[in-house]
N, CA, C, O and the ligand as a Tripos MOL2 file, in Angstrom:
@<TRIPOS>MOLECULE
protein
  309   307    78     0     0
PROTEIN
NO_CHARGES

@<TRIPOS>ATOM
      1 N         -16.0650   17.2850   -3.3890 N.3       1 MET1
      2 CA        -14.9760   16.9490   -2.7140 C.3       1 MET1
      3 C         -15.0000   15.4550   -2.3480 C.2       1 MET1
      4 O         -15.9930   14.8830   -1.9010 O.2       1 MET1
      5 N         -13.7980   14.8770   -2.5850 N.am      2 LEU2
      6 CA        -13.6260   13.4470   -2.2980 C.3       2 LEU2
      7 C         -13.7240   13.1350   -0.8670 C.2       2 LEU2
      8 O         -13.3650   13.9790   -0.0470 O.2       2 LEU2
      9 N         -14.2040   11.9370   -0.4800 N.am      3 THR3
     10 CA        -14.0660   11.4540    0.7480 C.3       3 THR3
     11 C         -12.7280   10.8020    1.0070 C.2       3 THR3
     12 O         -12.0060   10.6130    0.0290 O.2       3 THR3
     13 N         -12.3020   10.4290    2.2260 N.am      4 CYS4
     14 CA        -11.2740    9.5140    2.5480 C.3       4 CYS4
     15 C         -11.5330    8.2320    2.0400 C.2       4 CYS4
     16 O         -10.5650    7.6090    1.6040 O.2       4 CYS4
     17 N         -12.7720    7.6530    2.0060 N.am      5 LYS5
     18 CA        -12.8650    6.4070    1.5920 C.3       5 LYS5
     19 C         -12.7340    6.3070    0.0190 C.2       5 LYS5
     20 O         -12.3020    5.2940   -0.5310 O.2       5 LYS5
     21 N         -13.1030    7.3350   -0.5970 N.am      6 GLU6
     22 CA        -12.9310    7.1760   -2.0570 C.3       6 GLU6
     23 C         -11.5080    7.3690   -2.3870 C.2       6 GLU6
     24 O         -11.1170    7.0100   -3.4980 O.2       6 GLU6
     25 N         -10.7220    7.8760   -1.5780 N.am      7 LEU7
     26 CA         -9.3150    8.1990   -1.8640 C.3       7 LEU7
     27 C          -8.7000    6.9890   -1.8210 C.2       7 LEU7
     28 O          -7.9610    6.5610   -2.7070 O.2       7 LEU7
     29 N          -9.0230    6.3510   -0.6790 N.am      8 VAL8
     30 CA         -8.3790    4.7840   -0.3420 C.3       8 VAL8
     31 C          -8.7140    4.0070   -1.5100 C.2       8 VAL8
     32 O          -7.8090    3.3520   -2.0270 O.2       8 VAL8
     33 N          -9.8990    3.9750   -2.0210 N.am      9 ALA9
     34 CA        -10.4580    3.1260   -2.8740 C.3       9 ALA9
     35 C          -9.6720    3.4460   -4.3580 C.2       9 ALA9
     36 O          -9.3940    2.5200   -5.1200 O.2       9 ALA9
     37 N          -9.4250    4.5300   -4.6000 N.am     10 ASN10
     38 CA         -8.5960    4.9480   -5.6530 C.3      10 ASN10
     39 C          -7.1160    5.2090   -5.6860 C.2      10 ASN10
     40 O          -6.4740    5.7400   -6.5930 O.2      10 ASN10
     41 N          -6.6790    4.7290   -4.5060 N.am     11 SER11
     42 CA         -5.1800    5.0320   -4.1750 C.3      11 SER11
     43 C          -4.1660    4.2360   -5.0160 C.2      11 SER11
     44 O          -3.1070    4.7450   -5.3860 O.2      11 SER11
     45 N          -4.5710    2.7960   -5.3480 N.am     12 SER12
     46 CA         -3.5720    2.1340   -5.9820 C.3      12 SER12
     47 C          -3.4350    2.5960   -7.5410 C.2      12 SER12
     48 O          -2.3990    2.7070   -8.1950 O.2      12 SER12
     49 N          -4.6900    2.8170   -7.9180 N.am     13 ASP13
     50 CA         -4.5950    3.3650   -9.5170 C.3      13 ASP13
     51 C          -4.1400    4.8720   -9.3030 C.2      13 ASP13
     52 O          -3.7170    5.3600  -10.3510 O.2      13 ASP13
     53 N          -4.1200    5.5960   -8.3920 N.am     14 PHE14
     54 CA         -3.5430    7.0090   -8.2390 C.3      14 PHE14
     55 C          -1.9340    6.7240   -8.4360 C.2      14 PHE14
     56 O          -1.2620    7.2920   -9.2970 O.2      14 PHE14
     57 N          -1.4600    5.8320   -7.5760 N.am     15 LEU15
     58 CA         -0.0200    5.4410   -7.5020 C.3      15 LEU15
     59 C           0.4140    4.9670   -8.7700 C.2      15 LEU15
     60 O           1.5120    5.3040   -9.2140 O.2      15 LEU15
     61 N          -0.3610    4.2090   -9.3940 N.am     16 ASP16
     62 CA         -0.1130    3.7630  -10.9480 C.3      16 ASP16
     63 C          -0.2690    4.7460  -12.0720 C.2      16 ASP16
     64 O           0.0160    4.5350  -13.2500 O.2      16 ASP16
     65 N          -0.7740    5.8790  -11.5400 N.am     17 ARG17
     66 CA         -0.9690    6.9220  -12.4800 C.3      17 ARG17
     67 C          -1.9340    6.5240  -13.6140 C.2      17 ARG17
     68 O          -1.7230    6.8480  -14.7820 O.2      17 ARG17
     69 N          -3.1120    5.7350  -13.1760 N.am     18 GLN18
     70 CA         -4.0810    5.3280  -13.9600 C.3      18 GLN18
     71 C          -5.2630    6.1170  -14.1570 C.2      18 GLN18
     72 O          -6.1350    5.8710  -14.9900 O.2      18 GLN18
     73 N          -5.2490    7.1840  -13.2620 N.am     19 LEU19
     74 CA         -6.4170    8.0320  -13.0700 C.3      19 LEU19
     75 C          -6.5890    9.1880  -14.1150 C.2      19 LEU19
     76 O          -5.6180    9.7780  -14.5880 O.2      19 LEU19
     77 N          -7.9100    9.4790  -14.4490 N.am     20 SER20
     78 CA         -8.2060   10.6320  -15.2340 C.3      20 SER20
     79 C          -7.4820   11.8710  -14.5360 C.2      20 SER20
     80 O          -7.1710   11.8540  -13.3450 O.2      20 SER20
     81 N          -7.2470   12.9260  -15.3740 N.am     21 LEU21
     82 CA         -6.8490   13.9890  -14.7620 C.3      21 LEU21
     83 C          -7.5230   14.7680  -13.5730 C.2      21 LEU21
     84 O          -6.9250   15.3740  -12.6840 O.2      21 LEU21
     85 N          -9.0360   14.6200  -13.7450 N.am     22 ARG22
     86 CA         -9.9060   15.3180  -13.1040 C.3      22 ARG22
     87 C          -9.8300   14.5930  -11.7080 C.2      22 ARG22
     88 O          -9.7410   15.2380  -10.6630 O.2      22 ARG22
     89 N          -9.8670   13.2600  -11.7440 N.am     23 LEU23
     90 CA         -9.6550   12.5690  -10.4700 C.3      23 LEU23
     91 C          -8.5730   12.5630   -9.7690 C.2      23 LEU23
     92 O          -8.6250   12.5590   -8.5390 O.2      23 LEU23
     93 N          -7.4940   12.5620  -10.4030 N.am     24 ARG24
     94 CA         -6.1180   12.7050   -9.8300 C.3      24 ARG24
     95 C          -6.0780   14.4930   -9.2140 C.2      24 ARG24
     96 O          -5.4590   14.7090   -8.1720 O.2      24 ARG24
     97 N          -6.5480   15.2860   -9.7090 N.am     25 LEU25
     98 CA         -6.6190   16.6170   -9.1450 C.3      25 LEU25
     99 C          -7.4730   16.7830   -7.8060 C.2      25 LEU25
    100 O          -7.1850   17.5210   -6.8640 O.2      25 LEU25
    101 N          -8.5990   15.9320   -7.9170 N.am     26 SER26
    102 CA         -9.2540   15.8110   -6.7030 C.3      26 SER26
    103 C          -8.6850   15.1900   -5.3850 C.2      26 SER26
    104 O          -8.9400   15.5000   -4.2220 O.2      26 SER26
    105 N          -7.7140   14.0790   -5.9550 N.am     27 ILE27
    106 CA         -7.2030   13.3280   -4.8340 C.3      27 ILE27
    107 C          -5.9390   14.2430   -4.4300 C.2      27 ILE27
    108 O          -5.5440   14.1510   -3.2670 O.2      27 ILE27
    109 N          -5.3530   15.0230   -5.2150 N.am     28 ARG28
    110 CA         -4.2550   16.0160   -4.8480 C.3      28 ARG28
    111 C          -4.7640   17.0960   -3.8470 C.2      28 ARG28
    112 O          -4.0890   17.5350   -2.9160 O.2      28 ARG28
    113 N          -6.0950   17.4890   -4.1670 N.am     29 ALA29
    114 CA         -6.6850   18.6810   -3.4300 C.3      29 ALA29
    115 C          -6.9030   17.8740   -1.8840 C.2      29 ALA29
    116 O          -6.4960   18.3190   -0.8110 O.2      29 ALA29
    117 N          -7.6190   16.6410   -2.0720 N.am     30 HIS30
    118 CA         -7.7560   16.0220   -0.7920 C.3      30 HIS30
    119 C          -6.5780   15.8540    0.1920 C.2      30 HIS30
    120 O          -6.6460   16.0610    1.4040 O.2      30 HIS30
    121 N          -5.5090   15.4580   -0.4820 N.am     31 LEU31
    122 CA         -4.2420   15.1290    0.1550 C.3      31 LEU31
    123 C          -3.6420   16.4360    0.7750 C.2      31 LEU31
    124 O          -3.1060   16.3950    1.8830 O.2      31 LEU31
    125 N          -3.7330   17.5670    0.0730 N.am     32 ALA32
    126 CA         -3.3900   18.8710    0.6020 C.3      32 ALA32
    127 C          -3.9650   19.1820    1.9560 C.2      32 ALA32
    128 O          -3.3900   19.9080    2.7680 O.2      32 ALA32
    129 N          -5.2220   18.5530    2.1800 N.am     33 MET33
    130 CA         -6.0150   18.9880    3.2950 C.3      33 MET33
    131 C          -6.0490   17.9180    4.5680 C.2      33 MET33
    132 O          -6.2520   18.1260    5.7640 O.2      33 MET33
    133 N          -5.7820   16.7460    3.8730 N.am     34 CYS34
    134 CA         -5.9830   15.5410    5.0320 C.3      34 CYS34
    135 C          -4.6900   14.9700    5.3440 C.2      34 CYS34
    136 O          -3.9780   14.4140    4.5070 O.2      34 CYS34
    137 N          -4.4060   15.1180    6.5520 N.am     35 ARG35
    138 CA         -2.8690   14.4830    7.0010 C.3      35 ARG35
    139 C          -3.0040   13.0390    6.8850 C.2      35 ARG35
    140 O          -2.1340   12.3600    6.3380 O.2      35 ARG35
    141 N          -3.9750   12.5920    7.3390 N.am     36 LYS36
    142 CA         -4.3070   10.9850    7.4230 C.3      36 LYS36
    143 C          -4.0950   10.4000    6.1450 C.2      36 LYS36
    144 O          -3.3430    9.4340    6.0180 O.2      36 LYS36
    145 N          -4.7610   10.9630    5.0970 N.am     37 CYS37
    146 CA         -4.5400   10.3150    3.6530 C.3      37 CYS37
    147 C          -3.1570   10.4230    3.1920 C.2      37 CYS37
    148 O          -2.6230    9.5940    2.4550 O.2      37 CYS37
    149 N          -2.4570   11.7330    3.7660 N.am     38 ARG38
    150 CA         -1.1630   11.9810    3.1170 C.3      38 ARG38
    151 C          -0.3410   10.7430    3.6360 C.2      38 ARG38
    152 O           0.3010    9.9880    2.9060 O.2      38 ARG38
    153 N          -0.4500   10.6520    4.9360 N.am     39 ARG39
    154 CA          0.4270    9.4730    5.6150 C.3      39 ARG39
    155 C           0.0780    8.0070    4.8730 C.2      39 ARG39
    156 O           1.0140    7.2450    4.6310 O.2      39 ARG39
    157 N          -1.2650    7.6420    4.5280 N.am     40 PHE40
    158 CA         -1.6500    6.5930    3.8890 C.3      40 PHE40
    159 C          -1.0720    6.5700    2.6810 C.2      40 PHE40
    160 O          -0.2700    5.6440    2.5610 O.2      40 PHE40
    161 N          -1.2130    7.3630    1.6050 N.am     41 ILE41
    162 CA         -0.4160    7.4120    0.4080 C.3      41 ILE41
    163 C           1.0090    7.0940    0.4840 C.2      41 ILE41
    164 O           1.5550    6.2880   -0.2690 O.2      41 ILE41
    165 N           1.7110    7.8770    1.5930 N.am     42 ARG42
    166 CA          3.1130    7.6800    1.6730 C.3      42 ARG42
    167 C           3.4000    6.2060    1.9940 C.2      42 ARG42
    168 O           4.3450    5.6490    1.4350 O.2      42 ARG42
    169 N           2.6750    5.5940    2.8120 N.am     43 GLN43
    170 CA          3.0140    4.1780    3.3310 C.3      43 GLN43
    171 C           2.6220    3.2690    2.0830 C.2      43 GLN43
    172 O           3.2340    2.2140    1.9160 O.2      43 GLN43
    173 N           1.7040    3.6190    1.2820 N.am     44 MET44
    174 CA          1.2890    2.8600   -0.0300 C.3      44 MET44
    175 C           2.5380    2.8140   -0.9470 C.2      44 MET44
    176 O           2.9960    1.7870   -1.4470 O.2      44 MET44
    177 N           3.0370    4.1010   -1.1010 N.am     45 ARG45
    178 CA          4.1680    4.3530   -1.9260 C.3      45 ARG45
    179 C           5.4290    3.3920   -1.4300 C.2      45 ARG45
    180 O           6.0890    2.7120   -2.2160 O.2      45 ARG45
    181 N           5.6330    3.4440   -0.1360 N.am     46 LEU46
    182 CA          6.6960    2.8490    0.2680 C.3      46 LEU46
    183 C           6.6570    1.2900    0.2460 C.2      46 LEU46
    184 O           7.6820    0.6320    0.0710 O.2      46 LEU46
    185 N           5.5120    0.7650    0.4200 N.am     47 SER47
    186 CA          5.2760   -0.6740    0.1550 C.3      47 SER47
    187 C           5.3430   -1.2850   -1.2700 C.2      47 SER47
    188 O           5.8210   -2.3770   -1.5760 O.2      47 SER47
    189 N           4.6970   -0.2480   -2.1790 N.am     48 GLN48
    190 CA          5.0620   -0.6630   -3.4810 C.3      48 GLN48
    191 C           6.2740   -0.5590   -4.1340 C.2      48 GLN48
    192 O           6.4730   -1.1960   -5.1680 O.2      48 GLN48
    193 N           7.3580    0.3880   -3.5080 N.am     49 ALA49
    194 CA          8.6490    0.2280   -3.8270 C.3      49 ALA49
    195 C           9.4850   -0.9310   -3.3300 C.2      49 ALA49
    196 O          10.4770   -1.3210   -3.9450 O.2      49 ALA49
    197 N           9.0380   -1.4940   -2.1500 N.am     50 VAL50
    198 CA          9.5260   -2.5270   -1.5310 C.3      50 VAL50
    199 C           9.0560   -3.6160   -2.1970 C.2      50 VAL50
    200 O           9.9480   -4.4340   -2.4180 O.2      50 VAL50
    201 N           7.8100   -3.9720   -2.6610 N.am     51 LEU51
    202 CA          7.4510   -4.9760   -3.3160 C.3      51 LEU51
    203 C           8.1990   -4.9990   -4.7640 C.2      51 LEU51
    204 O           8.6130   -6.0220   -5.3090 O.2      51 LEU51
    205 N           8.2770   -3.9160   -5.1900 N.am     52 ARG52
    206 CA          8.9240   -3.9600   -6.5690 C.3      52 ARG52
    207 C          10.3940   -4.5020   -6.6800 C.2      52 ARG52
    208 O          10.9360   -5.0080   -7.6630 O.2      52 ARG52
    209 N          10.9390   -4.2550   -5.3390 N.am     53 GLN53
    210 CA         12.3710   -4.6270   -5.4380 C.3      53 GLN53
    211 C          12.7200   -6.0940   -5.1040 C.2      53 GLN53
    212 O          13.8490   -6.5580   -5.2620 O.2      53 GLN53
    213 N          11.6780   -6.7790   -4.6380 N.am     54 LEU54
    214 CA         11.7470   -8.1220   -4.2990 C.3      54 LEU54
    215 C          11.7670   -8.9060   -5.6480 C.2      54 LEU54
    216 O          10.8990   -8.6080   -6.4670 O.2      54 LEU54
    217 N          12.6400   -9.8450   -5.9510 N.am     55 PRO55
    218 CA         12.6110  -10.5600   -6.9560 C.3      55 PRO55
    219 C          11.3350  -11.5780   -7.1230 C.2      55 PRO55
    220 O          10.6130  -11.8570   -6.1660 O.2      55 PRO55
    221 N          11.1520  -12.0600   -8.3330 N.am     56 GLU56
    222 CA          9.8300  -12.9590   -8.3860 C.3      56 GLU56
    223 C          10.1290  -14.1100   -7.4940 C.2      56 GLU56
    224 O          11.2800  -14.5300   -7.3710 O.2      56 GLU56
    225 N           8.9540  -14.7080   -6.7710 N.am     57 GLY57
    226 CA          8.9800  -15.6390   -6.0970 C.3      57 GLY57
    227 C           9.2880  -15.4890   -4.5000 C.2      57 GLY57
    228 O           9.1850  -16.3570   -3.6320 O.2      57 GLY57
    229 N           9.6550  -14.2660   -4.3850 N.am     58 GLN58
    230 CA         10.3550  -14.0370   -2.9760 C.3      58 GLN58
    231 C           9.2750  -13.9290   -1.9010 C.2      58 GLN58
    232 O           9.5670  -14.1590   -0.7280 O.2      58 GLN58
    233 N           8.1590  -13.6210   -2.2290 N.am     59 SER59
    234 CA          7.0220  -13.2070   -1.4400 C.3      59 SER59
    235 C           6.6850  -14.6660   -0.8810 C.2      59 SER59
    236 O           6.6450  -14.9000    0.3270 O.2      59 SER59
    237 N           6.4480  -15.6160   -1.8540 N.am     60 ALA60
    238 CA          6.1620  -17.0480   -1.4520 C.3      60 ALA60
    239 C           7.2020  -17.5680   -0.2410 C.2      60 ALA60
    240 O           6.8520  -18.0900    0.8180 O.2      60 ALA60
    241 N           8.5950  -17.2830   -0.6840 N.am     61 GLU61
    242 CA          9.4870  -17.6060    0.4710 C.3      61 GLU61
    243 C           9.2580  -17.0920    1.7070 C.2      61 GLU61
    244 O           9.3850  -17.7610    2.7330 O.2      61 GLU61
    245 N           8.9020  -15.8520    1.6800 N.am     62 LEU62
    246 CA          8.4800  -15.0100    2.9390 C.3      62 LEU62
    247 C           7.5520  -15.6730    3.5330 C.2      62 LEU62
    248 O           7.7180  -16.0470    4.6940 O.2      62 LEU62
    249 N           6.5740  -15.8980    2.9450 N.am     63 ASP63
    250 CA          5.2860  -16.8860    3.4080 C.3      63 ASP63
    251 C           5.7210  -18.1540    4.1380 C.2      63 ASP63
    252 O           5.2290  -18.5470    5.1960 O.2      63 ASP63
    253 N           6.6280  -18.7060    3.5020 N.am     64 ALA64
    254 CA          6.8960  -20.1760    4.1250 C.3      64 ALA64
    255 C           7.7510  -19.7720    5.4960 C.2      64 ALA64
    256 O           7.6420  -20.3180    6.5940 O.2      64 ALA64
    257 N           8.5610  -18.7570    5.1660 N.am     65 LEU65
    258 CA          9.4000  -18.1980    6.3630 C.3      65 LEU65
    259 C           8.4980  -17.8190    7.6850 C.2      65 LEU65
    260 O           8.8420  -18.0410    8.8460 O.2      65 LEU65
    261 N           7.5010  -17.3150    7.3420 N.am     66 ALA66
    262 CA          6.5100  -16.7430    8.3780 C.3      66 ALA66
    263 C           5.8630  -17.9890    9.0000 C.2      66 ALA66
    264 O           5.7590  -18.1270   10.2190 O.2      66 ALA66
    265 N           5.4520  -18.8470    8.1440 N.am     67 ALA67
    266 CA          4.8680  -20.0410    8.7330 C.3      67 ALA67
    267 C           5.6400  -20.9720    9.6540 C.2      67 ALA67
    268 O           5.1880  -21.4930   10.6740 O.2      67 ALA67
    269 N           7.1600  -21.1430    9.0380 N.am     68 GLU68
    270 CA          8.0780  -21.7920    9.8300 C.3      68 GLU68
    271 C           8.2590  -20.9420   11.4430 C.2      68 GLU68
    272 O           8.1510  -21.4420   12.5630 O.2      68 GLU68
    273 N           8.4660  -19.9720   11.1900 N.am     69 LEU69
    274 CA          8.6550  -19.1610   12.5230 C.3      69 LEU69
    275 C           7.5010  -19.1740   13.5040 C.2      69 LEU69
    276 O           7.7710  -19.1210   14.7040 O.2      69 LEU69
    277 N           6.2150  -19.2400   13.0980 N.am     70 ALA70
    278 CA          5.0540  -19.3050   13.7790 C.3      70 ALA70
    279 C           5.0050  -20.9050   14.4370 C.2      70 ALA70
    280 O           4.6280  -21.1130   15.5910 O.2      70 ALA70
    281 N           5.3790  -21.8150   13.6500 N.am     71 ARG71
    282 CA          5.4110  -23.1470   13.9920 C.3      71 ARG71
    283 C           6.4000  -23.4520   15.1530 C.2      71 ARG71
    284 O           6.1210  -24.1740   16.1110 O.2      71 ARG71
    285 N           7.8140  -22.6980   14.9200 N.am     72 ARG72
    286 CA          8.5290  -22.8680   15.9410 C.3      72 ARG72
    287 C           8.1880  -22.5130   17.2710 C.2      72 ARG72
    288 O           8.2580  -23.2590   18.2480 O.2      72 ARG72
    289 N           7.7740  -21.1960   17.2490 N.am     73 ARG73
    290 CA          7.2100  -20.4580   18.2540 C.3      73 ARG73
    291 C           5.9130  -21.2120   19.1480 C.2      73 ARG73
    292 O           5.6680  -21.0180   20.3390 O.2      73 ARG73
    293 N           5.2260  -22.0550   18.2760 N.am     74 ARG74
    294 CA          4.3230  -23.0320   18.9630 C.3      74 ARG74
    295 C           4.9980  -24.1040   19.8520 C.2      74 ARG74
    296 O           4.6940  -24.4920   20.9800 O.2      74 ARG74
    297 N           6.1240  -24.5160   18.9200 N.am     75 ASP75
    298 CA          6.8490  -25.8160   19.5670 C.3      75 ASP75
    299 C           7.5330  -25.4080   20.8690 C.2      75 ASP75
    300 O           7.7070  -26.3050   21.6940 O.2      75 ASP75
    301 N           7.9440  -24.1730   21.1620 N.am     76 MET76
    302 CA          8.7380  -23.7150   22.3430 C.3      76 MET76
    303 C           7.8300  -23.6790   23.4470 C.2      76 MET76
    304 O           8.3650  -23.5830   24.5510 O.2      76 MET76
    305 N           6.4990  -23.7370   23.4070 N.am     77 ARG77
    306 CA          5.6110  -23.6850   24.4340 C.3      77 ARG77
    307 C           5.6010  -24.8940   25.1520 C.2      77 ARG77
    308 O           4.8550  -25.0310   26.1210 O.2      77 ARG77
    309 ZN         -8.6210   11.9430    3.7830 Zn       78 ZN78
@<TRIPOS>BOND
     1     1     2 1
     2     2     3 1
     3     3     4 2
     4     3     5 am
     5     5     6 1
     6     6     7 1
     7     7     8 2
     8     7     9 am
     9     9    10 1
    10    10    11 1
    11    11    12 2
    12    11    13 am
    13    13    14 1
    14    14    15 1
    15    15    16 2
    16    15    17 am
    17    17    18 1
    18    18    19 1
    19    19    20 2
    20    19    21 am
    21    21    22 1
    22    22    23 1
    23    23    24 2
    24    23    25 am
    25    25    26 1
    26    26    27 1
    27    27    28 2
    28    27    29 am
    29    29    30 1
    30    30    31 1
    31    31    32 2
    32    31    33 am
    33    33    34 1
    34    34    35 1
    35    35    36 2
    36    35    37 am
    37    37    38 1
    38    38    39 1
    39    39    40 2
    40    39    41 am
    41    41    42 1
    42    42    43 1
    43    43    44 2
    44    43    45 am
    45    45    46 1
    46    46    47 1
    47    47    48 2
    48    47    49 am
    49    49    50 1
    50    50    51 1
    51    51    52 2
    52    51    53 am
    53    53    54 1
    54    54    55 1
    55    55    56 2
    56    55    57 am
    57    57    58 1
    58    58    59 1
    59    59    60 2
    60    59    61 am
    61    61    62 1
    62    62    63 1
    63    63    64 2
    64    63    65 am
    65    65    66 1
    66    66    67 1
    67    67    68 2
    68    67    69 am
    69    69    70 1
    70    70    71 1
    71    71    72 2
    72    71    73 am
    73    73    74 1
    74    74    75 1
    75    75    76 2
    76    75    77 am
    77    77    78 1
    78    78    79 1
    79    79    80 2
    80    79    81 am
    81    81    82 1
    82    82    83 1
    83    83    84 2
    84    83    85 am
    85    85    86 1
    86    86    87 1
    87    87    88 2
    88    87    89 am
    89    89    90 1
    90    90    91 1
    91    91    92 2
    92    91    93 am
    93    93    94 1
    94    94    95 1
    95    95    96 2
    96    95    97 am
    97    97    98 1
    98    98    99 1
    99    99   100 2
   100    99   101 am
   101   101   102 1
   102   102   103 1
   103   103   104 2
   104   103   105 am
   105   105   106 1
   106   106   107 1
   107   107   108 2
   108   107   109 am
   109   109   110 1
   110   110   111 1
   111   111   112 2
   112   111   113 am
   113   113   114 1
   114   114   115 1
   115   115   116 2
   116   115   117 am
   117   117   118 1
   118   118   119 1
   119   119   120 2
   120   119   121 am
   121   121   122 1
   122   122   123 1
   123   123   124 2
   124   123   125 am
   125   125   126 1
   126   126   127 1
   127   127   128 2
   128   127   129 am
   129   129   130 1
   130   130   131 1
   131   131   132 2
   132   131   133 am
   133   133   134 1
   134   134   135 1
   135   135   136 2
   136   135   137 am
   137   137   138 1
   138   138   139 1
   139   139   140 2
   140   139   141 am
   141   141   142 1
   142   142   143 1
   143   143   144 2
   144   143   145 am
   145   145   146 1
   146   146   147 1
   147   147   148 2
   148   147   149 am
   149   149   150 1
   150   150   151 1
   151   151   152 2
   152   151   153 am
   153   153   154 1
   154   154   155 1
   155   155   156 2
   156   155   157 am
   157   157   158 1
   158   158   159 1
   159   159   160 2
   160   159   161 am
   161   161   162 1
   162   162   163 1
   163   163   164 2
   164   163   165 am
   165   165   166 1
   166   166   167 1
   167   167   168 2
   168   167   169 am
   169   169   170 1
   170   170   171 1
   171   171   172 2
   172   171   173 am
   173   173   174 1
   174   174   175 1
   175   175   176 2
   176   175   177 am
   177   177   178 1
   178   178   179 1
   179   179   180 2
   180   179   181 am
   181   181   182 1
   182   182   183 1
   183   183   184 2
   184   183   185 am
   185   185   186 1
   186   186   187 1
   187   187   188 2
   188   187   189 am
   189   189   190 1
   190   190   191 1
   191   191   192 2
   192   191   193 am
   193   193   194 1
   194   194   195 1
   195   195   196 2
   196   195   197 am
   197   197   198 1
   198   198   199 1
   199   199   200 2
   200   199   201 am
   201   201   202 1
   202   202   203 1
   203   203   204 2
   204   203   205 am
   205   205   206 1
   206   206   207 1
   207   207   208 2
   208   207   209 am
   209   209   210 1
   210   210   211 1
   211   211   212 2
   212   211   213 am
   213   213   214 1
   214   214   215 1
   215   215   216 2
   216   215   217 am
   217   217   218 1
   218   218   219 1
   219   219   220 2
   220   219   221 am
   221   221   222 1
   222   222   223 1
   223   223   224 2
   224   223   225 am
   225   225   226 1
   226   226   227 1
   227   227   228 2
   228   227   229 am
   229   229   230 1
   230   230   231 1
   231   231   232 2
   232   231   233 am
   233   233   234 1
   234   234   235 1
   235   235   236 2
   236   235   237 am
   237   237   238 1
   238   238   239 1
   239   239   240 2
   240   239   241 am
   241   241   242 1
   242   242   243 1
   243   243   244 2
   244   243   245 am
   245   245   246 1
   246   246   247 1
   247   247   248 2
   248   247   249 am
   249   249   250 1
   250   250   251 1
   251   251   252 2
   252   251   253 am
   253   253   254 1
   254   254   255 1
   255   255   256 2
   256   255   257 am
   257   257   258 1
   258   258   259 1
   259   259   260 2
   260   259   261 am
   261   261   262 1
   262   262   263 1
   263   263   264 2
   264   263   265 am
   265   265   266 1
   266   266   267 1
   267   267   268 2
   268   267   269 am
   269   269   270 1
   270   270   271 1
   271   271   272 2
   272   271   273 am
   273   273   274 1
   274   274   275 1
   275   275   276 2
   276   275   277 am
   277   277   278 1
   278   278   279 1
   279   279   280 2
   280   279   281 am
   281   281   282 1
   282   282   283 1
   283   283   284 2
   284   283   285 am
   285   285   286 1
   286   286   287 1
   287   287   288 2
   288   287   289 am
   289   289   290 1
   290   290   291 1
   291   291   292 2
   292   291   293 am
   293   293   294 1
   294   294   295 1
   295   295   296 2
   296   295   297 am
   297   297   298 1
   298   298   299 1
   299   299   300 2
   300   299   301 am
   301   301   302 1
   302   302   303 1
   303   303   304 2
   304   303   305 am
   305   305   306 1
   306   306   307 1
   307   307   308 2
@<TRIPOS>SUBSTRUCTURE
     1 MET1         2 RESIDUE 1 A MET
     2 LEU2         6 RESIDUE 1 A LEU
     3 THR3        10 RESIDUE 1 A THR
     4 CYS4        14 RESIDUE 1 A CYS
     5 LYS5        18 RESIDUE 1 A LYS
     6 GLU6        22 RESIDUE 1 A GLU
     7 LEU7        26 RESIDUE 1 A LEU
     8 VAL8        30 RESIDUE 1 A VAL
     9 ALA9        34 RESIDUE 1 A ALA
    10 ASN10       38 RESIDUE 1 A ASN
    11 SER11       42 RESIDUE 1 A SER
    12 SER12       46 RESIDUE 1 A SER
    13 ASP13       50 RESIDUE 1 A ASP
    14 PHE14       54 RESIDUE 1 A PHE
    15 LEU15       58 RESIDUE 1 A LEU
    16 ASP16       62 RESIDUE 1 A ASP
    17 ARG17       66 RESIDUE 1 A ARG
    18 GLN18       70 RESIDUE 1 A GLN
    19 LEU19       74 RESIDUE 1 A LEU
    20 SER20       78 RESIDUE 1 A SER
    21 LEU21       82 RESIDUE 1 A LEU
    22 ARG22       86 RESIDUE 1 A ARG
    23 LEU23       90 RESIDUE 1 A LEU
    24 ARG24       94 RESIDUE 1 A ARG
    25 LEU25       98 RESIDUE 1 A LEU
    26 SER26      102 RESIDUE 1 A SER
    27 ILE27      106 RESIDUE 1 A ILE
    28 ARG28      110 RESIDUE 1 A ARG
    29 ALA29      114 RESIDUE 1 A ALA
    30 HIS30      118 RESIDUE 1 A HIS
    31 LEU31      122 RESIDUE 1 A LEU
    32 ALA32      126 RESIDUE 1 A ALA
    33 MET33      130 RESIDUE 1 A MET
    34 CYS34      134 RESIDUE 1 A CYS
    35 ARG35      138 RESIDUE 1 A ARG
    36 LYS36      142 RESIDUE 1 A LYS
    37 CYS37      146 RESIDUE 1 A CYS
    38 ARG38      150 RESIDUE 1 A ARG
    39 ARG39      154 RESIDUE 1 A ARG
    40 PHE40      158 RESIDUE 1 A PHE
    41 ILE41      162 RESIDUE 1 A ILE
    42 ARG42      166 RESIDUE 1 A ARG
    43 GLN43      170 RESIDUE 1 A GLN
    44 MET44      174 RESIDUE 1 A MET
    45 ARG45      178 RESIDUE 1 A ARG
    46 LEU46      182 RESIDUE 1 A LEU
    47 SER47      186 RESIDUE 1 A SER
    48 GLN48      190 RESIDUE 1 A GLN
    49 ALA49      194 RESIDUE 1 A ALA
    50 VAL50      198 RESIDUE 1 A VAL
    51 LEU51      202 RESIDUE 1 A LEU
    52 ARG52      206 RESIDUE 1 A ARG
    53 GLN53      210 RESIDUE 1 A GLN
    54 LEU54      214 RESIDUE 1 A LEU
    55 PRO55      218 RESIDUE 1 A PRO
    56 GLU56      222 RESIDUE 1 A GLU
    57 GLY57      226 RESIDUE 1 A GLY
    58 GLN58      230 RESIDUE 1 A GLN
    59 SER59      234 RESIDUE 1 A SER
    60 ALA60      238 RESIDUE 1 A ALA
    61 GLU61      242 RESIDUE 1 A GLU
    62 LEU62      246 RESIDUE 1 A LEU
    63 ASP63      250 RESIDUE 1 A ASP
    64 ALA64      254 RESIDUE 1 A ALA
    65 LEU65      258 RESIDUE 1 A LEU
    66 ALA66      262 RESIDUE 1 A ALA
    67 ALA67      266 RESIDUE 1 A ALA
    68 GLU68      270 RESIDUE 1 A GLU
    69 LEU69      274 RESIDUE 1 A LEU
    70 ALA70      278 RESIDUE 1 A ALA
    71 ARG71      282 RESIDUE 1 A ARG
    72 ARG72      286 RESIDUE 1 A ARG
    73 ARG73      290 RESIDUE 1 A ARG
    74 ARG74      294 RESIDUE 1 A ARG
    75 ASP75      298 RESIDUE 1 A ASP
    76 MET76      302 RESIDUE 1 A MET
    77 ARG77      306 RESIDUE 1 A ARG
    78 ZN78       309 GROUP 0 **** ****
């Protein structure tokens, strides 16, 4: 039986469908029993979908925006 840690370690390959059938089946079996990992996989799937929708370079802009907001918050004090 797969542990939660092993599932997490294989989760991105699982979502990319890069795993062998055997490993995929043990992950599915684990997910059927483990609510925590089901939630984890769902979150992973969501964030992958969001990332895929961002155009190239957008994440760099988001980083710059986050840095700018942090700087302004500092200035306000
Ligand atoms: Zn688990």
